[in-house]
N, C-alpha and C positions, 0 to 999 in steps of 0.2 A: 262642150257639154254633150256627152254621149254615154249611153249605158247599154247594158246588154242583158239578155235573159236566156236561160238554158234549161234543159230538161234532161232528166235521167231516171232510170228505174233501178231500184236496189234488188228487186226480185228477179228481173230478167234483163240480161245484157245483150248487146248487139248480135244479130244473126248474120247480117251482111255488111253493115256499115257501122264501124265504131266511130262515134262522131263527136264533134264539138260544134257549138253554135252560140253566137252571142247576138245581142241586139242593142239598139240604141234607144234612148228615150228622151222625151221632151220635158222641159221644165213646167212648173206650175203656171208660169205666165207664157202666153202664146209667143211672145217675142224672144223667149229663151229656149230655142228648139233643142231637143235632145233625142237620141235614137236608142231604140231597144228592139231586139228581136230574139225569138227563140225558135228552135227547131225540134221536132220530135221524129221518132221513128214510126213507121207504119203501125197502125193499131194491131194488125195481125202478126207483126214481127216482134222480136224482143227489142228492148229499148236500149239506146246507146248511152254511154257516159258523155257528159258535156265537158270536154277537156279544154275548151277554148272559149273565151268570153271577151267582150269589149264593152267597157263603160263609155261615157261620153268622150273622155280624154285619157282613159287608162285602159290597159289590157291585162288579161289574166290567162294563165295556162296551168293545167295539171300535168306535171312531168311523170315519167314512167315509174318513179318510186312512190307515187301517191302524194307528193308534196306539191306546193303551188309556187309559182313565180308571178310577179306583177311588175308593171312598168308604166311610165307616163305621169300624169298629174297626180300629186300626192298631198295637196294642200289640206285636205280634209281627212287624211289618214286612210284613204281608200286603197292604198297599196298594201296595208296590213303589216308593214315591216317595223311598226313601232315608232315611226317618224311621220312628219308632214312634209317630207322632202319630195321634190320632183325627181324622177329617175328616167334616164334615157336608155337604160339597159335593164334587163330583168334582175330583180332582187327576190329573195325568198320571203314568202308570207310567214310571219312568226308563228311557231307552235302548232302548225296544222300538218297532219299526215293522214294517210288512209282516205284520200279524197276521191269522190266519184264525180263531182260536178262543181262548177263555178259559175257565178253570174255577176255582171257588172251593171249597176244602176248609174244614175247621173253622177253622183259622187259617193256612192257606197257600193259595197261588194258583199256577196253571199257565197257560202261554201257548204256543200253537202258531203258528210263523211259516210263511209261504208256502214257504220252502225246506225244510220238513220238520223243522226243528230245534225242540227243546222247551226252554222256559225256566221256572224256578220261583223262588219267593221266599216268605218268611214263616217260620212255625214249622217246626222241623226235628228235634225231639227223637227222633222215630221214624225219621228218614231219609227222610221223605216228599218231600223236595226232590230226591232221587235223585242228588246230587252226590258221593256217597261219604262224606259227613260227617254229623254231627248238629248242625252250626252253623247258627244262625238267620241268615237273610239279609233285609235291608231293601230290597234291590234285586235285580232278576232275575239269575240265574246259569244257564248252559246245563247241561242234563243231558248228561254226556259219553257217547259211544258209541251214542247213539240217532239214527238218521237215517230219512228217509222216513216220518215219523210222519204219520198222517192223521186221528187222532181221539184225544181225551183225556177222562179222567174223574178227579175228585178225591173221595175219601171223607173220613171224619173225620180219619184220620191215614195214609191210604195213597193211592197215585196209580196210574193205569193209562194206558198208551199203546198205541194200535193202529197197527201199521206197514202200509205199503201192500201188503206180501206176505201180509196176513191174519193175521199172528201178533200175539199180545197180550203185553205186558210190564208188570210191576208192581213196586212197591217201597214201603217204609214199614212201618207196624205190621202184624203178622201173627198176633197172638195167637189169632185166631179162624179163621185160614186164608184171610183175605180176599185174599191175594196169589195164591192158586190154584196154588202151585208144589209142592203135596204136603206142605208142612211148615207149622210155626207159627213159623218163624224170621224175626225182623225183618230187613229188607234196606234198606241205604242206597244201593244201586245196583240198576238194573233186572235182574229175572230173568224168564224166560219162563213164562207161564201154561201149565200142563201140558195136553197133549192137545187143544188147540183150534187149528183151522185155518179158513181161509175166513171169518174174522170181519169184519163190516162196521160194527159199532157197539158201543159200550160204555157202561156206567153204573156209578156207585158209590154205595152207601148208606153208612150210618155204619160198619158193619163187615161189609158184604157187597158182592159185585160181580156184575154181569150182563154177558152178551155175546150179541149177535145174530149168528147165522151167515147166510151167503148163501142157505141153503135155507129161511130163515124160522123156524128153531127157536131157542129161547132157552135159555141155559145160565147157571147161577148157582153161587156158592161163597161161603164165609165163614160168619158166624154164622147160626143158623137157629132160635134159641130161640123166636122169635115167628112163625115160618113165612115168613121173608124169602125163602127160596130156592124156595118153591112146589113142592117135590117130595113133599108130603104126609107129611113127617117133621118131627121137631124136632132132627134131628142136624146139627150144624155140619159143613161140608165144606171140606177143604183142597185139593180138586181139583174141577173143574167137574162138575155134574150137570145133566141136562136138566130144565127146568121142565115139570111135568106138563100134558099136554093142550093145549099152545099151539102152533099152527102159523100160517103166513102172517103172522108178526109183521112190522110195518113200522117201529115206533118203540118206544122203551123209556125208562124213567126209574126212579129210586130215591129214595125219601124216607129218613128216618131209619131206620125199621124196617119199611118197606113197599115194594112194588115195583109198577110199572105197565107195561103194554104196550098198543100199538095194533095191531089186526089190519088186514089189507088191506081189510076191509069198513067200516072207520072206527069200529068198536066199541072200547071201552076195557075192559081186564081188569086186575084188581088182586089182590094177596095180601099176607099178613103182618099186622102189628099194626093194630088197628082201633078202639081205645078211643075215638078222637075222630071216628070215621066217615070216616077218610081213604081207605077202600076204595070209598066211594061206592055201596055196594049197599043202603043203607037200614037197615043194622044197625050194631051196635058189636061184633060177634063177630069174633074173630081167624079168619083163614082160611089154611090151609096149602097150598091149591091155588087157582088163579086163579078169580075170580068176576067177573061182568060188572058194571061201573058202570052204574047205571040212568039212562035218559033221555038218553043221549049217542049221537050218530051223526055221521058225516062228520068225525071228528076226524083231524087231521094231526100234532099235536104234543101231548106231555104233559110235565109237570114235577112233581117231588115236593119239597115243603118238609119241614120237620121232622115235623109231624104233619098236614099238609094237602097237597092235590093240585090241579093245574091242567091244563086241556086247551084247546087252540086248535082251533077248528073251521074248516072251509073257508070259511065265510061271514065270517071275521074276528072272530067273537065269542070271548070267553074265559069258561070255566066253571071254578068252584072248589068245593071241598068239604072238610070235615074241621074241624080245630081253628081257632078264630076268636077266641081270647082277646084278641089285640092288633089285631084287624081285618084279619088277613092274607088273608081271603077277599074283601075289597074291596067288600062289599055295603052298607057304611054302618052295619053293626051289629057286635056282638061275639058273635053267636049262632052256636054250632056247627051245622054242616050235615052230615047223614048221606047226602045225595044231591047230585049236581051241580046248580048253578044259575048262570046267567050273571051276570057282573059288570056292574052297570048302567052305561050310558053309554059303554062301551068298544066301539069299532068299529075295523076296519082293523088288528086285532092279527095279527102274523105270528109271534111267539114269546113265550115266557114263561119265568120262572125263579122258583124257590122257595128262599128262605133258611130258616133255622130257624123264624122267626116273622115273616118279611116276604116280599113278593112283588114281582116286576118284570114288565113287559111291554114289548115293542118293537113300534112301529106301522109301517105301511107308509110313512109320511112321515118315518121316522127318529127320531121322538120316543120317549123312554122315560118310563114312568110307574111309580110305586112306591107301596106302601101296607103297613100293618102296623106291627110294632114298629120303634122308631126311637131307642132309648136311646143307640146309638153313632153316630147319623147315617146309618144304612144306607139310608135313603130318599133321601138326597142333596139334600134340599130346603133345606138350610141351617139346619135346626132339629133338635131331638131330641124332637119331638112325635110321638107315635103317630098314625097315620092309618088310619081305617076305610074310607076311599074313596081312589081313586087320585089322586095329585098328580104333576105333571110334574117330572121331574128337569131342572133348568136347565143350559144350557151344554154339552150333549152332542151335539146334532145341528145342525151348521152347515147352513144352507140350501144348496140347489144353487148352484154357483158363479154369481155374477152376472157375465155377460159384458158388459163395459162398452165394448168396442170390437170391431169385426169387419171383416174384409176381404172384400169381394165380389169378383166376377170382375174388374171394372175400376173399382170404387168402394170407398169406405171409410165406416165409420159409427162413431159414438161416442154413448154416453149420458152426459150431464152429471149432476152431483149433484142438480140440480133435477128430474130425470126427463125432460128433453127430449132429442130425438134430433137429431143433427147429421150431415150427410153431405157428402162431397166426391168429386170425380172425375167419371166419366162419368154423365150423366143422361138420355141419349137415349131410354131406355125408361121414364123416371120413377122409376128406382131410388133417387133421393135424396129423393123424397117431398115436394118443396117446390113442386109444381104446375107445373113447367116441365121441358122436355127439354133445357135448356141446361146444359152441363157447368160445373162450378165448381172452381177451383183452390184454394179456401179453404172451410172448413166453412160450410154453410148449414143453417138449422133446417128440419126436416121439419114439415109443417103438421099441426096438430091432435093431435099426440102428446104426452101428458103421463103422468106416473107410470109411465114405462117401467122395467121391471126388467131386461130383457135383450133383446138383438137379435142378428140373424144376417143376413149378406149372402149371397145366392145369386149365381149367375153374373151375372144382370142383373135380379134382383129382391131385395127386402129384407123382413125379418120382424121385428116388434117385439112383445114380450110386456108387457102392462100388469100393474100390481099387482093388478087385479081379476080376473086370469086370462083376459082376452080377448086374442086374437091379431090383429094388424093387419099388412097386407101392401101392398106397392106396387112398381111396376116392370113388367117384361115379363110378359106373360100369355098367350102364344101357345098354351101347353099346359095352361092352367088352373092354373098354379102359384100364383096369387094366392089361390085357394080360395074365391072368392065365387060359384061356380056358373056363371061365364062363361069364355069363352076370348078375350076382347077383346085387342087387340094391346098397348096400353099402359094403365097405371094410374098417373097422375101424383101423386095424393094418396092417403094411406093409407085403406084400406077394411078393415072387419072380416072376418076369415075366418069363413065361415058354419058354424054348428052346433057350434062348439068352445067349451067353458068349462073353467075350472080348468086352464088351460095354464100350465106352469112353465118351459118351454124350447122352442126351435124350431131347425131347421136347414134351410138352403137349398142345393139342388143346382143342377145346370146348368139344368134346367127342371122341377124338382119340389121339394116341400117336405115337411118332417116337423114334427110337434108332439108334445111329451111332456106328458101330463096328470098332475095331482097324484096320481092313484091308480095311476100307473105304467104306463098303457097308451100306445101310440104310434099316431099317426094320420098318414096320408100322402095327397098329392094331386098332380096334375100329370102330366107325361109318365111313361109306364110301359113303354116299349118294351123295357127290359131287366129288368123285374120289380122296379124299384127302389122301388115302393110297397109291396112285401111282402105283398100281399093274395092271392097265389096266381094272379094273372092278369097279362096284359100290356095290360090295358085302361086307357087314360088316364082320369083323374078330375079333374073341375073342382070337386069337393066332397071333403072329408076322409073317408077310409075307414080303418077300424082295421087296423093291421098284424097279421097272423095270429099267434096263439099267444104273444105277448109280454106279460108282466106284470112288475111290480116293477122297471121300468126307471128308472134314475136319470139317464141322459144319452143323447143321440142325436148322430150326426154323419152328414153326407152330402156328396157331392161330385158328380162328373160323372154317373155312373149306378150307383153302389153306395152302400149305407147301412150304418151300424153302430148298435148299441144296447148300452149297458152296463147290466147288471142289478144289483140290490142285493147279489147274492151274489158280485160281482166277476167274473162271466163276461161274455164279449163275443159278440154275435150279429150276423150279417151276411147281406145279401141283395142281389140285383141282378146287374150285370155282373161277370164273373169271368175275363175273358180272360187276365189277367196274374196270377191268384191273389190278387187284392185282397180276396177274402172270407176268405182264411186257412184254408179248410177242407181243404186238401191237394189240391184239384182246380182245374180251370179251367172248371167247369160253371156256367152261369148258374143263379141261384136266385130263384124268385119268392116264396118264403117264407123266414123267417130260419133259418139254421143256426148252430150254435155253433162258435166258433173254438176248436179243441182246444188243450189244454196251457197256456191262459192263466188264471192264478189271481190273485186279489187286485188286479184292475184298478180304478183310481180315475178314469181319464180316457181318452178316445178322441179320435181326429182322423182325417180323411180327406183325402188329396190326390186328384188327378185319377184316378190308377190305383194308388194305394198307400194303406196304412192304418197307423195308429200306435196303440199302447196304452201307457199309463203305469201301472206297478204300484205298489202301496203301499210297496214297498221302495225306490222311487226309480229303478228301472230302466225303460228304454224298449225296446219291442218293435215291430218293423215287418214288413210283408209286402206283396207285390204287385210292381208294375213297379219295376225297378232300373236302367234304361238310363242314368239320369243320376246314379246314386249316392244316390238319395233315400231308400234304406233305411239308409244310414249304416253298413253293415257292412264297408266297405272294398272291396267288390266290385261286379260288374255283374250278377250273377245274379238273375233274378227269383225270388221266394220265394212259395210257395203255403201256407206255414205260418209262424208268427211266428219271427223270429230276434232276439236281443238286440243292441242297438246297443252295440258295445264301448266301454269307457272312459267311459261316461256313468253317473253315479250321483247320488243326491241331487237328482233332478229333481222339480219340483212342478207343471209345466204343459207341455203340448205343443200344437203347431199344425202345419198342413200347407198348403202352397200347391200349385200344379199339379204340379210335379215337384221340390219341395224340402220340407224339414222344419225345424222349430224346437223347441228345448227350453229351458225356463226352469229354472235351477238354484235351489236353496233360498237360495243366497247372493245372489240378485238378478242374476246374470250370465246372458247369453243365448248359446246355441250353435245353429249352423245347418249344414246340409249339403244337397247335391243340386245341381241346375242353378243357374247364377249369371250367366247371360248379361247380365242387366240390373242386377246388383248386389243381387239379392234376398236374398243371404246376409249382406250388410252388412259384409263383411270388407275393403272397400276395393279389391276386385279383381272381375274377371269370370271367375275361375277356378272350374271345377266342382270340388266337394269330395265325395269318397266317404266321408269320416269327419267328425265334428263339428269345427267351428272356432268359436272365440269371436267374437262380434260385439264389436269393440273400442269403447271409449268409452261403453258403456251399463252403468250400474250401478243398483242399487235398482229393478229392473224388477219390477212386480207383476202384469202381465197381458200376454198376447201374442195375436196373430192373424195370419192370412196371407190375401192374395188370390191370384189366379192367378199373378201375377208380382211381387208386392210384399209387404212385411212391415210389421207395426205393433207398437208396444210402448207400454204405459202405465207410467210410473214412479211410485214411491210419493209423489213430490211433486205428482202430478196432471197432469204434462205428458205429451203424446202425441208419439210419434216414429215416423217412417216412412222406408222406403228401398226401392229397386228401381225397377221400371218406373214411368214417370210420365206417360204419355200421358193426356190429359184432366185432369191435375192430381190423380191419385188419392193422391199423397203429401201433399197439403194444405199445401204450403209456398209457394203462390202462383206456382209455376212449372210448366213441363212438362219440366223437366230430370231425366233419370234420376239417381238417387243411389246411390252404391256404399257409402256409410256413412250412418248415421241422421241425419236432419234433423228439427227440431222442427216439428210441425204448427202452423200459424198460427192464433191466435185461439181456442184451446180451453183 
């Protein structure tokens, strides 16, 4: 019996830590303990998505495409897969996409979508699903009447939702006043928590609730027998009371019968039940007021399990303390701990979650690890074996998308299954990498490149990422965009980019380059006249320099003189030239360091055209901004946009790409849609007619990947064939001719 609670903001997403956190909760009867905890981001920072959650005996995770996976106990439908089966490995939650946050209660689950709607499933005897009934649900149902939700929490048998106006709503069991409406009346539909405004975060324990106000004060209500409310009494409260002596709170969590808070100085404070040492102050004495956990500093996140606690520090280490009967502290033992200690071997942790007697953590690379009790398969490793040390949960974190084709300015590139690189089109600057400046109308192999994982074409140069994390470049180098410390004119064969390791992706602009490293930092080099290197200067660089202030980045994109980055929290950041609003920040001011694109949530992919930008959200919608003279924004008009607008009529999209003044979108059904300039047939619809709204590329089905050059388009079908259309000077379509093509033709010899 364990549950979990999480918190997220739809208006603002993580500034430093994109997080997940879950909690456990306790049952209505004291003998049926359960765990619940929730974590929040500092009040002064933007709020993270809750990507990870733990119920009593089940676990939940939002994967990178915005869908959810669940595993563990399923007898009450809490896994949301339409069954009541137990699962020892992750299964998809039915019918949900575009998720920002998940929460696990004792035997129910809660999900928050990017549109602010709330969805619940599982056990419902106390009305904890909020749908006006007490009917159990094995698949998600929407909570009616709740909009603009920005944070959620799940207790043992009650649920909380924070709306963007700062009001808090609750429903479910209420025998101890845990709904905070001044009564002990059970509710099967949301009611407002009394007297609380300006709330920024919530958490739920077994039978108590916590809320953080924007002024840094903490408020609590519900059962207080064991000091859970921290008001120095043992009186239960059906309306909120302030936690004694705590100010400057930035994060909070709740376990079964204990509570946790992080202050702005990085210290952790706890109160409530302490028989197992879950308060972390070196004793087993219950405390009715906050006490400081010893030996902890620089903490950014906390989570509460049933009778144990977890804390994430800024250095990416995870610290645990309290009950350890099933190994839920992850230290390889079953020895109880009265003070925090680091979990051995864990680095790069960005969030944690505690179930009743198991624990989870999410790493910067997207992997999830679990340990502790596993009777119901809640560790997700395919077994029911308890684990006293972390094991990786398989099948949850797809690697960064492998880009197997790329359109350069006037050339094209592809990676074959054997890891070799092939290019065709213009080669005058060496951008095909086969040692010659002679253009090719059919694919030719780049020299010396093997084990290539992904590639990118810049305007007249190319970038290739090897499986060992090294980056290789070739082509035009007048501005140092090759990144080998020189500014020679041409590089005809691939050379390694200097000083970069652990590279997972790259992007090529007109005369500059970007690289994404595995730890989530972005590096740039080449021409910097418009600040497109993002280092705070306009100084050209022939060697890679780090882009200022960006961490936890999952994807990068760049074009003429502006650049984009997508962070793990689903936010988009932009820098460089902004004449047409292509940075999306509501201005036309050039930026030499990254600024966040406002109002974009749940983004899973980005793309850049010459002077416009695109973002794909996890709900399958496409958003665009920047220059619109040729209809490249797809909104049916000609007006430039300095903030994102949705492309009407497009949904179910799974990939995007952009050429100079046109855009592409790949639908989940394998069809391809295009809009913008079409002078040379780059939209592939058989005409040269400009399109201000998306039109389908005829004759192409089962498409699995797309890319665009400046005036041409590329597609990879699921059968392994490559197709191209548009401008064909120098043979960039790879069909053996230099004839422009207005509909797709197959690339020869690939």
